[in-house]
OpenMM code with the backbone's topology and positions (N, CA, C; nanometers):
from openmm import Vec3, app, unit

residues = "UNK UNK UNK UNK UNK UNK UNK UNK UNK UNK UNK UNK UNK UNK UNK UNK UNK UNK UNK UNK UNK UNK UNK UNK UNK UNK UNK UNK UNK UNK UNK UNK UNK UNK UNK UNK UNK UNK UNK UNK UNK UNK UNK UNK UNK UNK UNK UNK UNK UNK UNK UNK UNK UNK UNK UNK UNK UNK UNK UNK UNK UNK UNK UNK UNK UNK UNK UNK UNK UNK UNK UNK UNK UNK UNK UNK UNK UNK UNK UNK UNK UNK UNK UNK UNK UNK UNK UNK UNK UNK UNK UNK UNK UNK UNK UNK UNK UNK UNK UNK UNK UNK UNK UNK UNK UNK UNK UNK UNK UNK UNK UNK UNK UNK UNK UNK UNK UNK UNK UNK UNK UNK UNK UNK UNK UNK UNK UNK UNK UNK UNK UNK UNK UNK UNK UNK UNK UNK UNK UNK UNK UNK UNK UNK UNK UNK UNK UNK UNK UNK UNK UNK UNK".split()
positions = [
    Vec3(9.5670, 0.7517, 16.8810),
    Vec3(9.4690, 0.8209, 16.7992),
    Vec3(9.4948, 0.9701, 16.8130),
    Vec3(9.4933, 1.0408, 16.7007),
    Vec3(9.5153, 1.1848, 16.7058),
    Vec3(9.3833, 1.2573, 16.7272),
    Vec3(9.3836, 1.3452, 16.8265),
    Vec3(9.2672, 1.4270, 16.8584),
    Vec3(9.3154, 1.5711, 16.8653),
    Vec3(9.2652, 1.6537, 16.7766),
    Vec3(9.3061, 1.7933, 16.7748),
    Vec3(9.4555, 1.8099, 16.7524),
    Vec3(9.5158, 1.7199, 16.6755),
    Vec3(9.6579, 1.7272, 16.6460),
    Vec3(9.7485, 1.6682, 16.7528),
    Vec3(9.6926, 1.6165, 16.8615),
    Vec3(9.7732, 1.5576, 16.9686),
    Vec3(9.7374, 1.4104, 16.9840),
    Vec3(9.8366, 1.3309, 17.0227),
    Vec3(9.8132, 1.1882, 17.0405),
    Vec3(9.7381, 1.1612, 17.1690),
    Vec3(9.6375, 1.0742, 17.1595),
    Vec3(9.5636, 1.0233, 17.2752),
    Vec3(9.5745, 0.8714, 17.2710),
    Vec3(9.5459, 0.8065, 17.3806),
    Vec3(9.5799, 0.6656, 17.3945),
    Vec3(9.4555, 0.5810, 17.4183),
    Vec3(9.4419, 0.4766, 17.3386),
    Vec3(9.3277, 0.3868, 17.3466),
    Vec3(9.3687, 0.2614, 17.4226),
    Vec3(9.3092, 0.2430, 17.5383),
    Vec3(9.3304, 0.1224, 17.6177),
    Vec3(9.2197, 0.0242, 17.5822),
    Vec3(9.2574, -0.1010, 17.5510),
    Vec3(9.1592, -0.2033, 17.5177),
    Vec3(9.1980, -0.3327, 17.5861),
    Vec3(9.0989, -0.4098, 17.6263),
    Vec3(9.1229, -0.5407, 17.6867),
    Vec3(9.0378, -0.6432, 17.6138),
    Vec3(9.1014, -0.7530, 17.5761),
    Vec3(9.0301, -0.8628, 17.5122),
    Vec3(9.0607, -0.9910, 17.5886),
    Vec3(8.9714, -1.0876, 17.5754),
    Vec3(8.9963, -1.2164, 17.6393),
    Vec3(9.0670, -1.3094, 17.5406),
    Vec3(9.0859, -1.4324, 17.5807),
    Vec3(9.1601, -1.5283, 17.4996),
    Vec3(9.0940, -1.5521, 17.3643),
    Vec3(8.9623, -1.5451, 17.3580),
    Vec3(8.8900, -1.5698, 17.2328),
    Vec3(8.8822, -1.4464, 17.1440),
    Vec3(8.9351, -1.3333, 17.1893),
    Vec3(8.9319, -1.2116, 17.1097),
    Vec3(8.8104, -1.1252, 17.1347),
    Vec3(8.7292, -1.1582, 17.2342),
    Vec3(8.6117, -1.0780, 17.2672),
    Vec3(8.6542, -0.9535, 17.3436),
    Vec3(8.5953, -0.8421, 17.3093),
    Vec3(8.6275, -0.7165, 17.3761),
    Vec3(8.5692, -0.7163, 17.5167),
    Vec3(8.6533, -0.6882, 17.6153),
    Vec3(8.6074, -0.6781, 17.7532),
    Vec3(8.5794, -0.5341, 17.7918),
    Vec3(8.6691, -0.4431, 17.7540),
    Vec3(8.6509, -0.3024, 17.7878),
    Vec3(8.7459, -0.2197, 17.7028),
    Vec3(8.7111, -0.0927, 17.6828),
    Vec3(8.7997, 0.0004, 17.6137),
    Vec3(8.7835, 0.1381, 17.6755),
    Vec3(8.8912, 0.2163, 17.6689),
    Vec3(8.8896, 0.3501, 17.7272),
    Vec3(8.9891, 0.4369, 17.6509),
    Vec3(8.9475, 0.5558, 17.6149),
    Vec3(9.0361, 0.6525, 17.5521),
    Vec3(9.0850, 0.7477, 17.6598),
    Vec3(9.2159, 0.7685, 17.6654),
    Vec3(9.2744, 0.8512, 17.7705),
    Vec3(9.3630, 0.9591, 17.7098),
    Vec3(9.3726, 1.0707, 17.7789),
    Vec3(9.4602, 1.1782, 17.7339),
    Vec3(9.6055, 1.1500, 17.7678),
    Vec3(9.6299, 1.0602, 17.8621),
    Vec3(9.7661, 1.0317, 17.9065),
    Vec3(9.7924, 0.8821, 17.9024),
    Vec3(9.9199, 0.8480, 17.8892),
    Vec3(9.9619, 0.7077, 17.8973),
    Vec3(10.0586, 0.6972, 18.0145),
    Vec3(10.0017, 0.6916, 18.1326),
    Vec3(10.0816, 0.6858, 18.2541),
    Vec3(10.0182, 0.5877, 18.3519),
    Vec3(10.0776, 0.5771, 18.4702),
    Vec3(10.0278, 0.4777, 18.5658),
    Vec3(9.8881, 0.5113, 18.6158),
    Vec3(9.8521, 0.6391, 18.6217),
    Vec3(9.7180, 0.6763, 18.6678),
    Vec3(9.6112, 0.6322, 18.5673),
    Vec3(9.6388, 0.6522, 18.4385),
    Vec3(9.5441, 0.6079, 18.3359),
    Vec3(9.5355, 0.4554, 18.3327),
    Vec3(9.6493, 0.3887, 18.3486),
    Vec3(9.6491, 0.2420, 18.3495),
    Vec3(9.5719, 0.1888, 18.4700),
    Vec3(9.5881, 0.2520, 18.5859),
    Vec3(9.5131, 0.2102, 18.7052),
    Vec3(9.3634, 0.2306, 18.6859),
    Vec3(9.3266, 0.3457, 18.6293),
    Vec3(9.1847, 0.3746, 18.6061),
    Vec3(9.1232, 0.2702, 18.5124),
    Vec3(9.1973, 0.2347, 18.4069),
    Vec3(9.1464, 0.1350, 18.3134),
    Vec3(9.1353, -0.0020, 18.3795),
    Vec3(9.2350, -0.0409, 18.4569),
    Vec3(9.2297, -0.1715, 18.5237),
    Vec3(9.1153, -0.1793, 18.6236),
    Vec3(9.0894, -0.0704, 18.6958),
    Vec3(8.9754, -0.0698, 18.7889),
    Vec3(8.8448, -0.0905, 18.7135),
    Vec3(8.8280, -0.0168, 18.6027),
    Vec3(8.7071, -0.0323, 18.5210),
    Vec3(8.6945, -0.1746, 18.4691),
    Vec3(8.8062, -0.2296, 18.4232),
    Vec3(8.8064, -0.3643, 18.3671),
    Vec3(8.7680, -0.4676, 18.4719),
    Vec3(8.8262, -0.4587, 18.5897),
    Vec3(8.7958, -0.5560, 18.6944),
    Vec3(8.6539, -0.5397, 18.7474),
    Vec3(8.6031, -0.4166, 18.7508),
    Vec3(8.4642, -0.3954, 18.7919),
    Vec3(8.3675, -0.4596, 18.6931),
    Vec3(8.3962, -0.4476, 18.5643),
    Vec3(8.3058, -0.5057, 18.4647),
    Vec3(8.3242, -0.6568, 18.4531),
    Vec3(8.4465, -0.7067, 18.4712),
    Vec3(8.4708, -0.8507, 18.4596),
    Vec3(8.4225, -0.9257, 18.5826),
    Vec3(8.4376, -0.8658, 18.6997),
    Vec3(8.3896, -0.9291, 18.8212),
    Vec3(8.4876, -1.0233, 18.8883),
    Vec3(8.5920, -1.0643, 18.8191),
    Vec3(8.6904, -1.1543, 18.8791),
    Vec3(8.8301, -1.1179, 18.8299),
    Vec3(8.9289, -1.1515, 18.9099),
    Vec3(9.0668, -1.1222, 18.8731),
    Vec3(9.1170, -1.2281, 18.7751),
    Vec3(9.1925, -1.1860, 18.6748),
    Vec3(9.2445, -1.2831, 18.5782),
    Vec3(9.3640, -1.3598, 18.6353),
    Vec3(9.3951, -1.4711, 18.5722),
    Vec3(9.5140, -1.5474, 18.6102),
    Vec3(9.6386, -1.4944, 18.5409),
    Vec3(9.6209, -1.4464, 18.4159),
    Vec3(9.7316, -1.3943, 18.3360),
    Vec3(9.6889, -1.2651, 18.2691),
    Vec3(9.7843, -1.1749, 18.2518),
    Vec3(9.7617, -1.0524, 18.1754),
    Vec3(9.8815, -1.0333, 18.0833),
    Vec3(9.8535, -1.0011, 17.9573),
    Vec3(9.9593, -0.9779, 17.8597),
    Vec3(9.9498, -0.8340, 17.8133),
    Vec3(10.0604, -0.7608, 17.8244),
    Vec3(10.0646, -0.6210, 17.7831),
    Vec3(10.1914, -0.5972, 17.7027),
    Vec3(10.2049, -0.4745, 17.6510),
    Vec3(10.3331, -0.4388, 17.5930),
    Vec3(10.4281, -0.4001, 17.7070),
    Vec3(10.5454, -0.3515, 17.6744),
    Vec3(10.6479, -0.3319, 17.7768),
    Vec3(10.6473, -0.1927, 17.8392),
    Vec3(10.5378, -0.1216, 17.8288),
    Vec3(10.5306, 0.0098, 17.8925),
    Vec3(10.5350, -0.0086, 18.0443),
    Vec3(10.6226, 0.0640, 18.1154),
    Vec3(10.6392, 0.0411, 18.2596),
    Vec3(10.5159, 0.0739, 18.3436),
    Vec3(10.4264, 0.1560, 18.2933),
    Vec3(10.3072, 0.1920, 18.3710),
    Vec3(10.2169, 0.0714, 18.3939),
    Vec3(10.2140, -0.0222, 18.2997),
    Vec3(10.1277, -0.1392, 18.3149),
    Vec3(10.1725, -0.2270, 18.4308),
    Vec3(10.3033, -0.2470, 18.4434),
    Vec3(10.3547, -0.3298, 18.5527),
    Vec3(10.3161, -0.2708, 18.6873),
    Vec3(10.3343, -0.1401, 18.7027),
    Vec3(10.3010, -0.0739, 18.8292),
    Vec3(10.1513, -0.0800, 18.8567),
    Vec3(10.0707, -0.0582, 18.7541),
    Vec3(9.9253, -0.0596, 18.7733),
    Vec3(9.8752, -0.1998, 18.8071),
    Vec3(9.9295, -0.3007, 18.7420),
    Vec3(9.8860, -0.4380, 18.7697),
    Vec3(9.9240, -0.4781, 18.9110),
    Vec3(10.0443, -0.4447, 18.9535),
    Vec3(10.0865, -0.4766, 19.0905),
    Vec3(9.9996, -0.4029, 19.1923),
    Vec3(9.9626, -0.2790, 19.1629),
    Vec3(9.8841, -0.1976, 19.2556),
    Vec3(9.7399, -0.2466, 19.2656),
    Vec3(9.6769, -0.2759, 19.1516),
    Vec3(9.5346, -0.3099, 19.1475),
    Vec3(9.5104, -0.4593, 19.1708),
    Vec3(9.5814, -0.5449, 19.0996),
    Vec3(9.5539, -0.6879, 19.1020),
    Vec3(9.6407, -0.7610, 19.2044),
    Vec3(9.7632, -0.7166, 19.2211),
    Vec3(9.8546, -0.7825, 19.3143),
    Vec3(9.9552, -0.8695, 19.2420),
    Vec3(10.0323, -0.9409, 19.3188),
    Vec3(10.1403, -1.0220, 19.2617),
    Vec3(10.0957, -1.1626, 19.2225),
    Vec3(9.9718, -1.1980, 19.2488),
    Vec3(9.9259, -1.3339, 19.2176),
    Vec3(9.9000, -1.3546, 19.0688),
    Vec3(9.8783, -1.2467, 18.9957),
    Vec3(9.8527, -1.2579, 18.8526),
    Vec3(9.9862, -1.2663, 18.7784),
    Vec3(9.9908, -1.3495, 18.6753),
    Vec3(10.1097, -1.3622, 18.5921),
    Vec3(10.1048, -1.2521, 18.4865),
    Vec3(10.1995, -1.1593, 18.4925),
    Vec3(10.2046, -1.0482, 18.3979),
    Vec3(10.3096, -1.0802, 18.2924),
    Vec3(10.2640, -1.1005, 18.1679),
    Vec3(10.3541, -1.1356, 18.0582),
    Vec3(10.3718, -1.0153, 17.9672),
    Vec3(10.4978, -0.9868, 17.9313),
    Vec3(10.5283, -0.8724, 17.8464),
    Vec3(10.6087, -0.9123, 17.7237),
    Vec3(10.5995, -1.0354, 17.6821),
    Vec3(10.6716, -1.0831, 17.5656),
    Vec3(10.6146, -1.0186, 17.4402),
    Vec3(10.7024, -0.9811, 17.3493),
    Vec3(10.6606, -0.9120, 17.2272),
    Vec3(10.5641, -0.9958, 17.1436),
    Vec3(10.5850, -1.1253, 17.1372),
    Vec3(10.5053, -1.2092, 17.0483),
    Vec3(10.3741, -1.2536, 17.1112),
    Vec3(10.3659, -1.2504, 17.2424),
    Vec3(10.2409, -1.2858, 17.3082),
    Vec3(10.1360, -1.1767, 17.2909),
    Vec3(10.1797, -1.0564, 17.2567),
    Vec3(10.0916, -0.9412, 17.2446),
    Vec3(10.0275, -0.9314, 17.1061),
    Vec3(10.0550, -1.0247, 17.0159),
    Vec3(10.0060, -1.0145, 16.8788),
    Vec3(9.8542, -1.0127, 16.8693),
    Vec3(9.7851, -1.0900, 16.9509),
    Vec3(9.6387, -1.0937, 16.9459),
    Vec3(9.5814, -0.9552, 16.9759),
    Vec3(9.6390, -0.8878, 17.0733),
    Vec3(9.5924, -0.7537, 17.1089),
    Vec3(9.6212, -0.6550, 16.9962),
    Vec3(9.7402, -0.6620, 16.9401),
    Vec3(9.7755, -0.5697, 16.8321),
    Vec3(9.6873, -0.5923, 16.7096),
    Vec3(9.6523, -0.7160, 16.6813),
    Vec3(9.5657, -0.7438, 16.5671),
    Vec3(9.4225, -0.6984, 16.5917),
    Vec3(9.3819, -0.6914, 16.7175),
    Vec3(9.2466, -0.6434, 16.7453),
    Vec3(9.2359, -0.4927, 16.7238),
    Vec3(9.3508, -0.4226, 16.7199),
    Vec3(9.3502, -0.2787, 16.6908),
    Vec3(9.3306, -0.2497, 16.5419),
    Vec3(9.3572, -0.3477, 16.4579),
    Vec3(9.3591, -0.3236, 16.3139),
    Vec3(9.2290, -0.2639, 16.2590),
    Vec3(9.1105, -0.3162, 16.2908),
    Vec3(8.9885, -0.2588, 16.2320),
    Vec3(8.9645, -0.1129, 16.2698),
    Vec3(8.9945, -0.0761, 16.3935),
    Vec3(8.9714, 0.0629, 16.4326),
    Vec3(9.0715, 0.1547, 16.3634),
    Vec3(9.1939, 0.1063, 16.3416),
    Vec3(9.2927, 0.1859, 16.2690),
    Vec3(9.2508, 0.2035, 16.1234),
    Vec3(9.1980, 0.0964, 16.0619),
    Vec3(9.1557, 0.1055, 15.9229),
    Vec3(9.0408, 0.2041, 15.9059),
    Vec3(8.9555, 0.2158, 16.0041),
    Vec3(8.8436, 0.3100, 15.9965),
    Vec3(8.8875, 0.4507, 16.0332),
    Vec3(8.9850, 0.4610, 16.1221),
    Vec3(9.0287, 0.5899, 16.1739),
    Vec3(9.1180, 0.6659, 16.0751),
    Vec3(9.2103, 0.5982, 16.0077),
    Vec3(9.3069, 0.6668, 15.9227),
    Vec3(9.2438, 0.7501, 15.8111),
    Vec3(9.1426, 0.7016, 15.7392),
    Vec3(9.0823, 0.7871, 15.6362),
    Vec3(9.0128, 0.9115, 15.6921),
    Vec3(8.9791, 0.9092, 15.8214),
    Vec3(8.9087, 1.0225, 15.8814),
    Vec3(9.0034, 1.1367, 15.9176),
    Vec3(9.1347, 1.1124, 15.9171),
    Vec3(9.2377, 1.2125, 15.9463),
    Vec3(9.2249, 1.2718, 16.0860),
    Vec3(9.1845, 1.1925, 16.1804),
    Vec3(9.1807, 1.2370, 16.3196),
    Vec3(9.0461, 1.2937, 16.3607),
    Vec3(9.0409, 1.3377, 16.4849),
    Vec3(8.9193, 1.3934, 16.5428),
    Vec3(8.9469, 1.5349, 16.5908),
    Vec3(8.8429, 1.6156, 16.6013),
    Vec3(8.8586, 1.7521, 16.6493),
    Vec3(8.8464, 1.7621, 16.8005),
    Vec3(8.7638, 1.6772, 16.8611),
    Vec3(8.7455, 1.6855, 17.0062),
    Vec3(8.7633, 1.5479, 17.0696),
    Vec3(8.8024, 1.5500, 17.1959),
    Vec3(8.8240, 1.4266, 17.2708),
    Vec3(8.6928, 1.3514, 17.2887),
    Vec3(8.5827, 1.4228, 17.3097),
    Vec3(8.4531, 1.3590, 17.3318),
    Vec3(8.4076, 1.2811, 17.2087),
    Vec3(8.4241, 1.3404, 17.0902),
    Vec3(8.3823, 1.2697, 16.9689),
    Vec3(8.4714, 1.1483, 16.9435),
    Vec3(8.5994, 1.1588, 16.9730),
    Vec3(8.6893, 1.0444, 16.9573),
    Vec3(8.6520, 0.9330, 17.0540),
    Vec3(8.6205, 0.9691, 17.1764),
    Vec3(8.5827, 0.8697, 17.2767),
    Vec3(8.4527, 0.8002, 17.2384),
    Vec3(8.3543, 0.8786, 17.1916),
    Vec3(8.2269, 0.8209, 17.1479),
    Vec3(8.2470, 0.7265, 17.0299),
    Vec3(8.3282, 0.7696, 16.9327),
    Vec3(8.3536, 0.6861, 16.8156),
    Vec3(8.4190, 0.5545, 16.8554),
    Vec3(8.5226, 0.5613, 16.9376),
    Vec3(8.5962, 0.4395, 16.9751),
    Vec3(8.5076, 0.3416, 17.0510),
    Vec3(8.4294, 0.3912, 17.1450),
    Vec3(8.3444, 0.2996, 17.2216),
    Vec3(8.2339, 0.2410, 17.1337),
    Vec3(8.1713, 0.3229, 17.0489),
    Vec3(8.0651, 0.2722, 16.9618),
    Vec3(8.1205, 0.1741, 16.8586),
    Vec3(8.2348, 0.2066, 16.8014),
    Vec3(8.2951, 0.1186, 16.7017),
    Vec3(8.3311, -0.0162, 16.7634),
    Vec3(8.3921, -0.0132, 16.8817),
    Vec3(8.4304, -0.1381, 16.9483),
    Vec3(8.3087, -0.2218, 16.9850),
    Vec3(8.2048, -0.1577, 17.0375),
    Vec3(8.0842, -0.2326, 17.0759),
    Vec3(8.0156, -0.2939, 16.9543),
    Vec3(8.0028, -0.2167, 16.8473),
    Vec3(7.9380, -0.2677, 16.7264),
    Vec3(8.0193, -0.3809, 16.6646),
    Vec3(8.1492, -0.3643, 16.6583),
    Vec3(8.2341, -0.4694, 16.6015),
    Vec3(8.2285, -0.5956, 16.6872),
    Vec3(8.2279, -0.5797, 16.8171),
    Vec3(8.2209, -0.6955, 16.9062),
    Vec3(8.0872, -0.7684, 16.8902),
    Vec3(7.9797, -0.6924, 16.8664),
    Vec3(7.8477, -0.7530, 16.8483),
    Vec3(7.8387, -0.8285, 16.7157),
    Vec3(7.8935, -0.7701, 16.6096),
    Vec3(7.8802, -0.8298, 16.4770),
    Vec3(7.9878, -0.9339, 16.4463),
    Vec3(8.0935, -0.9388, 16.5245),
    Vec3(8.2036, -1.0313, 16.4982),
    Vec3(8.1565, -1.1753, 16.5161),
    Vec3(8.1913, -1.2592, 16.4208),
    Vec3(8.1516, -1.3991, 16.4265),
    Vec3(8.2587, -1.4764, 16.5018),
    Vec3(8.2181, -1.5446, 16.6064),
    Vec3(8.3121, -1.6226, 16.6866),
    Vec3(8.2992, -1.7698, 16.6508),
    Vec3(8.4084, -1.8394, 16.6592),
    Vec3(8.4039, -1.9844, 16.6397),
    Vec3(8.4287, -2.0513, 16.7739),
    Vec3(8.3486, -2.1487, 16.8052),
    Vec3(8.3611, -2.2202, 16.9319),
    Vec3(8.4630, -2.3318, 16.9176),
    Vec3(8.5502, -2.3433, 17.0141),
    Vec3(8.6506, -2.4500, 17.0190),
    Vec3(8.7351, -2.4556, 16.8921),
    Vec3(8.7656, -2.3404, 16.8353),
    Vec3(8.8515, -2.3290, 16.7166),
    Vec3(8.7998, -2.4071, 16.5967),
    Vec3(8.6674, -2.4214, 16.5860),
    Vec3(8.6094, -2.4865, 16.4696),
    Vec3(8.6035, -2.3859, 16.3554),
    Vec3(8.6438, -2.4264, 16.2354),
    Vec3(8.6353, -2.3330, 16.1232),
    Vec3(8.4895, -2.3129, 16.0810),
    Vec3(8.4525, -2.1901, 16.0580),
    Vec3(8.3182, -2.1587, 16.0089),
    Vec3(8.3276, -2.1329, 15.8595),
    Vec3(8.2503, -2.2020, 15.7787),
    Vec3(8.2528, -2.1726, 15.6357),
    Vec3(8.1959, -2.0330, 15.6092),
    Vec3(8.2321, -1.9778, 15.4956),
    Vec3(8.1906, -1.8418, 15.4616),
    Vec3(8.0389, -1.8278, 15.4590),
    Vec3(7.9688, -1.9288, 15.4112),
    Vec3(7.8229, -1.9203, 15.4043),
    Vec3(7.7622, -1.9108, 15.5445),
    Vec3(7.8173, -1.9857, 15.6401),
    Vec3(7.7658, -1.9799, 15.7776),
    Vec3(7.7959, -1.8444, 15.8405),
    Vec3(7.9161, -1.7921, 15.8165),
    Vec3(7.9511, -1.6596, 15.8704),
    Vec3(7.8602, -1.5523, 15.8122),
    Vec3(7.8306, -1.5635, 15.6831),
    Vec3(7.7434, -1.4661, 15.6174),
    Vec3(7.6035, -1.4697, 15.6774),
    Vec3(7.5502, -1.5883, 15.7008),
    Vec3(7.4167, -1.6026, 15.7604),
    Vec3(7.4122, -1.5432, 15.9013),
    Vec3(7.5147, -1.5700, 15.9803),
    Vec3(7.5203, -1.5152, 16.1166),
    Vec3(7.5252, -1.3632, 16.1118),
    Vec3(7.6086, -1.3095, 16.0216),
    Vec3(7.6203, -1.1646, 16.0101),
    Vec3(7.4879, -1.1018, 15.9681),
    Vec3(7.4219, -1.1594, 15.8689),
    Vec3(7.2943, -1.1045, 15.8214),
    Vec3(7.1895, -1.1085, 15.9319),
    Vec3(7.1857, -1.2166, 16.0077),
    Vec3(7.0905, -1.2277, 16.1185),
    Vec3(7.1158, -1.1200, 16.2234),
    Vec3(7.2421, -1.1031, 16.2611),
    Vec3(7.2753, -1.0020, 16.3626),
    Vec3(7.2507, -0.8609, 16.3111),
    Vec3(7.2832, -0.8371, 16.1831),
    Vec3(7.2638, -0.7040, 16.1260),
    Vec3(7.1152, -0.6689, 16.1204),
    Vec3(7.0320, -0.7629, 16.0796),
    Vec3(6.8885, -0.7346, 16.0720),
    Vec3(6.8298, -0.7144, 16.2118),
    Vec3(6.8777, -0.7900, 16.3106),
    Vec3(6.8310, -0.7697, 16.4482),
    Vec3(6.8710, -0.6317, 16.4992),
    Vec3(6.9914, -0.5892, 16.4656),
    Vec3(7.0372, -0.4562, 16.5071),
    Vec3(6.9551, -0.3467, 16.4395),
    Vec3(6.9280, -0.3609, 16.3104),
    Vec3(6.8495, -0.2602, 16.2391),
    Vec3(6.7067, -0.2544, 16.2922),
    Vec3(6.6495, -0.3692, 16.3272),
    Vec3(6.5151, -0.3729, 16.3853),
    Vec3(6.5132, -0.3012, 16.5194),
    Vec3(6.6157, -0.3248, 16.5993),
    Vec3(6.6231, -0.2604, 16.7307),
    Vec3(6.6430, -0.1095, 16.7187),
    Vec3(6.7235, -0.0663, 16.6228),
    Vec3(6.7464, 0.0769, 16.6042),
    Vec3(6.6234, 0.1470, 16.5477),
    Vec3(6.5447, 0.0766, 16.4676),
    Vec3(6.4244, 0.1363, 16.4092),
    Vec3(6.3131, 0.1527, 16.5123),
    Vec3(6.3158, 0.0718, 16.6169),
    Vec3(6.2092, 0.0756, 16.7183),
    Vec3(6.2204, 0.1951, 16.8095),
] * unit.nanometer
topology = app.Topology()
chain = topology.addChain("A")
for resn in residues:
    res = topology.addResidue(resn, chain)
    for name in ("N", "CA", "C"):
        topology.addAtom(name, app.Element.getBySymbol(name[0]), res)
């Protein structure tokens, strides 16, 4: 994400079902930022994962070994990362028309709010059951009205 004309890095973690676990915007993409994100992720998750899938950036390998240890299976296959890359799509679609951000704080606020709202409104299917469009629409309307009621209070 561009902030003030410079690239900043959005760290995001999702589970197998595509639910957002945590996100963090960082000024750097190095082992220190990766360690900070992993600590936050493990603190919020409460348990260590069995597998982690990342891209091939070397900082992730070092951070995972440092924070989680060697018991976790760290996968860096290009095709296993598709679920994560596809979860970036909505934020990119919203971000590109805005032509970037002026300050790091506003970018961080936007990313966290956008991710939380999208995670709340996203319709999940249990056990890979297809949801018909009418059912998805009803779920969305129910969640949207509950959110608007809560914001109005």
